[in-house]
C-alpha positions, 0 to 999 in steps of 0.5 A: 364385303366389309361391315363398315361398307354395308353400314355406309350403304344402309346409311346412304339409303336411309338419308336419301329416303329421308331427304326425299320425304322431307322435300315432299313434306316441304312441298305439302306445307307450301301448298297449305301455306303452313310453316316451312322447312328452312332451305338451309335444312334441305341443303343440310340433308343433301350435304350429309349424303341425301343428294339423290333423294333431294334431286328425286324429291325436286323432280317428283314433287316439282319442288324448288325446281325454279330456284337456281341454287337448288337446280345447281346446288343439289347436283353439284353437291352430289357430284362432289360427294361422289368424286370424293368417295371415288377418291377414297375408295381408290386410296383404300 
């Protein structure tokens, strides 16, 4: 395996763990009526590769599950990113 692929996999694991934890933190803050993480920041984590962590965070923490833009947006971003990666790896 080429080194850059290993680094990319490590990056994806880390960004997904961070995204999952950020979803949990935002839910925790919501329950306490505290300052919240902006929705745009949550989407930014997903756009930068944290789609699986974001979706798992939604499910596990029951967070943002009633908002259509999250129900549709997180999976759509993940699907587009996976399609793009498949395209890139086919071209390599």
